[in-house]
C-alpha positions as a Markdown table, in Angstrom:
| # | Residue | x | y | z |
|---|---|---|---|---|
| 1 | Met | -110.5 | -72.4 | -42.8 |
| 2 | Thr | -106.8 | -72.2 | -42.0 |
| 3 | Lys | -106.3 | -76.1 | -42.8 |
| 4 | Leu | -108.1 | -74.9 | -46.5 |
| 5 | Val | -105.6 | -72.2 | -46.7 |
| 6 | His | -102.6 | -74.2 | -46.0 |
| 7 | Arg | -103.9 | -77.2 | -48.4 |
| 8 | Ala | -104.1 | -74.4 | -50.9 |
| 9 | Phe | -100.3 | -73.9 | -50.2 |
| 10 | Asp | -99.6 | -77.4 | -50.3 |
| 11 | Gly | -101.2 | -78.0 | -53.6 |
| 12 | Thr | -99.8 | -74.5 | -55.2 |
| 13 | His | -96.5 | -73.9 | -53.7 |
| 14 | Lys | -97.1 | -70.2 | -54.4 |
| 15 | Ala | -98.5 | -67.2 | -52.5 |
| 16 | Leu | -102.0 | -66.1 | -52.4 |
| 17 | Ser | -103.2 | -62.8 | -54.0 |
| 18 | Gln | -103.2 | -59.8 | -51.6 |
| 19 | Glu | -106.8 | -59.4 | -51.9 |
| 20 | Leu | -107.4 | -62.8 | -50.8 |
| 21 | Met | -105.1 | -62.2 | -47.9 |
| 22 | Asp | -107.2 | -59.2 | -47.2 |
| 23 | Thr | -110.4 | -61.4 | -47.5 |
| 24 | Leu | -108.6 | -63.8 | -45.0 |
| 25 | Lys | -107.8 | -61.4 | -42.3 |
| 26 | Thr | -111.4 | -60.9 | -41.8 |
| 27 | Trp | -112.4 | -64.5 | -41.8 |
| 28 | Ile | -109.9 | -66.0 | -39.3 |
| 29 | Thr | -110.5 | -63.8 | -36.2 |
| 30 | Ile | -107.8 | -65.5 | -33.8 |
| 31 | Pro | -104.6 | -63.4 | -34.4 |
| 32 | Thr | -102.0 | -66.4 | -34.2 |
| 33 | Leu | -103.7 | -68.3 | -36.8 |
| 34 | Tyr | -103.9 | -65.3 | -39.4 |
| 35 | Glu | -100.0 | -65.1 | -38.3 |
| 36 | Asp | -99.2 | -68.6 | -39.5 |
| 37 | Val | -101.0 | -68.0 | -42.9 |
| 38 | Met | -99.2 | -64.7 | -43.3 |
| 39 | Lys | -95.8 | -66.4 | -42.4 |
| 40 | Arg | -96.3 | -69.0 | -45.0 |
| 41 | Asn | -97.7 | -66.4 | -47.5 |
| 42 | Asp | -94.6 | -64.5 | -46.9 |
| 43 | Tyr | -92.2 | -67.6 | -47.5 |
| 44 | Tyr | -93.7 | -68.1 | -50.9 |
| 45 | Ile | -93.2 | -64.6 | -51.8 |
| 46 | Ala | -89.8 | -64.6 | -50.9 |
| 47 | Leu | -89.4 | -68.1 | -52.9 |
| 48 | Ala | -91.0 | -66.5 | -56.0 |
| 49 | Asn | -88.3 | -63.4 | -55.7 |
| 50 | Arg | -85.3 | -65.7 | -55.6 |
| 51 | Gln | -83.2 | -66.2 | -58.7 |
| 52 | Leu | -82.9 | -69.6 | -60.4 |
| 53 | Asp | -80.1 | -70.9 | -62.6 |
| 54 | Lys | -81.7 | -70.5 | -65.8 |
| 55 | Leu | -79.5 | -73.2 | -67.3 |
| 56 | Val | -81.6 | -76.0 | -65.4 |
| 57 | Met | -84.9 | -74.6 | -66.6 |
| 58 | Lys | -85.6 | -75.6 | -70.3 |
| 59 | Thr | -88.1 | -74.6 | -72.8 |
| 60 | Asp | -89.7 | -76.4 | -76.0 |
| 61 | Glu | -87.0 | -75.0 | -78.0 |
| 62 | Gly | -86.2 | -77.2 | -81.0 |
| 63 | Val | -89.4 | -79.1 | -80.5 |
| 64 | Ala | -91.7 | -76.6 | -81.7 |
| 65 | Gly | -94.5 | -78.2 | -84.0 |
| 66 | Met | -93.6 | -81.7 | -82.9 |
| 67 | Thr | -96.3 | -83.9 | -82.0 |
| 68 | Glu | -95.2 | -87.6 | -81.6 |
| 69 | Gly | -94.1 | -88.4 | -78.1 |
| 70 | Lys | -91.1 | -90.6 | -79.3 |
| 71 | Glu | -89.7 | -87.7 | -81.4 |
| 72 | Ile | -90.3 | -84.9 | -78.8 |
| 73 | Leu | -88.4 | -87.3 | -76.3 |
| 74 | Lys | -85.6 | -88.0 | -78.8 |
| 75 | Lys | -85.1 | -84.3 | -79.7 |
| 76 | Leu | -84.9 | -83.6 | -75.9 |
| 77 | Leu | -82.6 | -86.2 | -74.7 |
| 78 | Glu | -79.9 | -85.5 | -77.6 |
| 79 | Pro | -77.4 | -83.3 | -75.7 |
| 80 | Tyr | -77.3 | -86.2 | -73.1 |
| 81 | Lys | -76.1 | -89.2 | -75.2 |
| 82 | Gly | -73.7 | -90.9 | -74.0 |
| 83 | Lys | -75.0 | -90.9 | -70.5 |
| 84 | Ile | -77.4 | -93.0 | -68.4 |
| 85 | Val | -80.4 | -90.4 | -68.0 |
| 86 | Leu | -83.1 | -90.8 | -65.4 |
| 87 | Ile | -86.5 | -89.2 | -66.3 |
| 88 | Asp | -88.9 | -88.0 | -63.6 |
| 89 | Val | -92.4 | -87.3 | -64.8 |
| 90 | Trp | -94.2 | -85.2 | -62.0 |
| 91 | Gly | -96.5 | -82.4 | -61.1 |
| 92 | Thr | -96.5 | -79.8 | -58.5 |
| 93 | Trp | -100.3 | -80.8 | -57.9 |
| 94 | Cys | -98.7 | -84.4 | -56.8 |
| 95 | Gly | -98.0 | -84.9 | -52.9 |
| 96 | Pro | -95.8 | -87.9 | -53.9 |
| 97 | Cys | -94.0 | -86.3 | -56.5 |
| 98 | Thr | -93.3 | -83.4 | -54.1 |
| 99 | Glu | -92.3 | -85.6 | -51.1 |
| 100 | Ala | -89.9 | -87.2 | -53.5 |
| 101 | Leu | -88.4 | -84.2 | -54.4 |
| 102 | Lys | -87.5 | -83.0 | -51.1 |
| 103 | His | -84.8 | -85.6 | -51.3 |
| 104 | Ser | -83.2 | -84.7 | -54.5 |
| 105 | Gln | -79.8 | -83.5 | -53.2 |
| 106 | Glu | -79.6 | -86.5 | -51.0 |
| 107 | Glu | -80.0 | -88.5 | -54.4 |
| 108 | Tyr | -77.9 | -86.6 | -56.1 |
| 109 | Lys | -75.0 | -86.9 | -53.4 |
| 110 | Gln | -75.2 | -90.9 | -53.4 |
| 111 | Leu | -75.2 | -91.5 | -57.3 |
| 112 | Ala | -72.6 | -88.6 | -58.1 |
| 113 | Lys | -70.1 | -91.4 | -58.8 |
| 114 | Tyr | -72.4 | -92.5 | -61.9 |
| 115 | Asp | -72.7 | -89.3 | -64.0 |
| 116 | Ile | -76.3 | -89.4 | -64.4 |
| 117 | Gln | -78.2 | -86.7 | -66.2 |
| 118 | Tyr | -81.5 | -86.0 | -64.3 |
| 119 | Val | -84.4 | -84.9 | -66.6 |
| 120 | Tyr | -87.9 | -83.8 | -65.1 |
| 121 | Phe | -91.2 | -83.5 | -67.0 |
| 122 | Ala | -93.8 | -81.3 | -65.1 |
| 123 | Asn | -97.4 | -82.5 | -65.8 |
| 124 | Arg | -100.0 | -79.4 | -66.1 |
| 125 | Ser | -97.9 | -77.2 | -63.5 |
| 126 | Ser | -98.2 | -73.4 | -63.7 |
| 127 | Lys | -94.7 | -71.8 | -64.2 |
| 128 | Asp | -94.9 | -69.9 | -60.8 |
| 129 | Ser | -95.8 | -73.2 | -59.0 |
| 130 | Trp | -93.2 | -75.3 | -61.0 |
| 131 | Glu | -90.4 | -73.0 | -60.4 |
| 132 | Asn | -91.2 | -72.6 | -56.8 |
| 133 | Val | -91.3 | -76.2 | -56.0 |
| 134 | Ile | -87.8 | -76.5 | -57.8 |
| 135 | Lys | -86.2 | -73.7 | -55.7 |
| 136 | Glu | -88.2 | -74.7 | -52.5 |
| 137 | Tyr | -86.5 | -78.6 | -52.7 |
| 138 | Asp | -83.4 | -77.6 | -54.4 |
| 139 | Val | -83.9 | -79.7 | -57.3 |
| 140 | Thr | -81.0 | -78.1 | -59.2 |
| 141 | Gly | -77.4 | -79.1 | -60.2 |
| 142 | Pro | -75.1 | -79.3 | -63.3 |
| 143 | Asn | -76.6 | -82.4 | -64.6 |
| 144 | Val | -80.2 | -81.3 | -63.8 |
| 145 | Ser | -82.9 | -80.3 | -66.5 |
| 146 | His | -86.4 | -79.4 | -66.0 |
| 147 | Phe | -89.1 | -79.2 | -68.9 |
| 148 | Asn | -92.4 | -77.6 | -68.3 |
| 149 | Leu | -93.7 | -78.4 | -72.1 |
| 150 | Pro | -97.2 | -77.1 | -73.6 |
| 151 | Asn | -99.9 | -79.8 | -72.4 |
| 152 | Glu | -100.3 | -81.3 | -75.8 |
| 153 | Gln | -96.4 | -82.2 | -75.9 |
| 154 | Gln | -96.2 | -83.3 | -72.3 |
| 155 | Ser | -99.3 | -85.3 | -72.9 |
| 156 | Ala | -97.5 | -87.0 | -76.1 |
| 157 | Ile | -94.5 | -87.7 | -74.1 |
| 158 | Glu | -96.8 | -89.3 | -71.2 |
| 159 | Arg | -98.3 | -91.6 | -73.6 |
| 160 | Tyr | -95.0 | -93.0 | -75.3 |
| 161 | Leu | -93.6 | -93.5 | -71.6 |
| 162 | Lys | -96.9 | -95.4 | -70.8 |
| 163 | Val | -97.4 | -93.0 | -67.6 |
| 164 | Lys | -100.2 | -94.4 | -65.6 |
| 165 | Ser | -99.5 | -92.9 | -62.1 |
| 166 | Phe | -97.3 | -89.9 | -60.8 |
| 167 | Pro | -94.7 | -89.8 | -60.3 |
| 168 | Thr | -93.2 | -92.2 | -63.3 |
| 169 | Tyr | -89.6 | -92.8 | -63.6 |
| 170 | Lys | -88.0 | -93.9 | -66.5 |
| 171 | Leu | -84.3 | -94.8 | -67.4 |
| 172 | Val | -82.6 | -94.2 | -70.8 |
| 173 | Asp | -79.3 | -96.1 | -71.7 |
| 174 | Pro | -76.4 | -94.3 | -73.0 |
| 175 | Gln | -77.5 | -95.1 | -76.5 |
| 176 | Gly | -80.7 | -93.1 | -75.8 |
| 177 | Asn | -83.0 | -95.9 | -75.5 |
| 178 | Val | -85.9 | -96.2 | -73.0 |
| 179 | Leu | -85.5 | -99.2 | -70.6 |
| 180 | Asp | -88.6 | -101.2 | -70.1 |
| 181 | Ile | -87.6 | -102.0 | -66.5 |
| 182 | Lys | -89.5 | -100.9 | -63.1 |
| 183 | Val | -87.6 | -97.6 | -61.7 |
| 184 | Asp | -88.3 | -96.1 | -58.8 |
| 185 | Ala | -86.1 | -93.1 | -57.6 |
| 186 | Arg | -87.6 | -93.2 | -54.0 |
| 187 | Asn | -85.9 | -96.5 | -53.6 |
| 188 | Leu | -82.4 | -95.5 | -53.9 |
| 189 | Lys | -80.7 | -99.0 | -53.1 |
| 190 | Glu | -82.7 | -100.3 | -55.8 |
| 191 | Leu | -82.1 | -97.6 | -58.3 |
| 192 | Glu | -78.2 | -97.6 | -57.8 |
| 193 | Glu | -78.3 | -101.6 | -58.5 |
| 194 | Leu | -80.1 | -100.8 | -61.9 |
| 195 | Ile | -77.4 | -98.3 | -62.7 |
| 196 | Lys | -74.6 | -100.3 | -61.8 |
| 197 | Met | -75.9 | -103.0 | -64.1 |
| 198 | Leu | -76.3 | -100.4 | -66.9 |
| 199 | Lys | -72.5 | -99.3 | -66.6 |
| 200 | Val | -71.5 | -102.9 | -66.6 |
| 201 | Glu | -73.1 | -103.2 | -69.8 |
| 202 | Asp | -71.5 | -100.1 | -71.1 |
């Protein structure tokens, strides 16, 4: 039972309802196991109450009514023209995605000299889970933007970017062109080499 509960925490990144916690108290008869569940639940309650820099969290303002992925993406990336943009398409339900996000601050530090804009698009992720993952792994900074678009617009962007698996990464050059090259932000050395090449061309 406790394994299932911890799996639920890993998948949703948010606290369980008080009603469910009360039910679990009757089901989990070993006190130390229930205490572990309670500690984990309290952790997500505290996380949900933590304030998040709202400048990092973006809405779909400016793209309302748009249906074409290319058009939506172009509009959302407009403020970052002149910069190299790293796009990360991920989901709170995706283990490899959240594992990669744990190393975000390391990535930002290593690539700081290149003045990159990081743009994250969340796939089918509830607002609570989405915000909690960002807070839990500190996926924040002055050059970080997160979008949690309506499913139809998110799907349109994914079709345009030819997303076939999660996470998917894409590089956008300073002119706003999405580059047709393989990118994996989990391999920082390779990513830095690609960015160096773009900087030379720029």
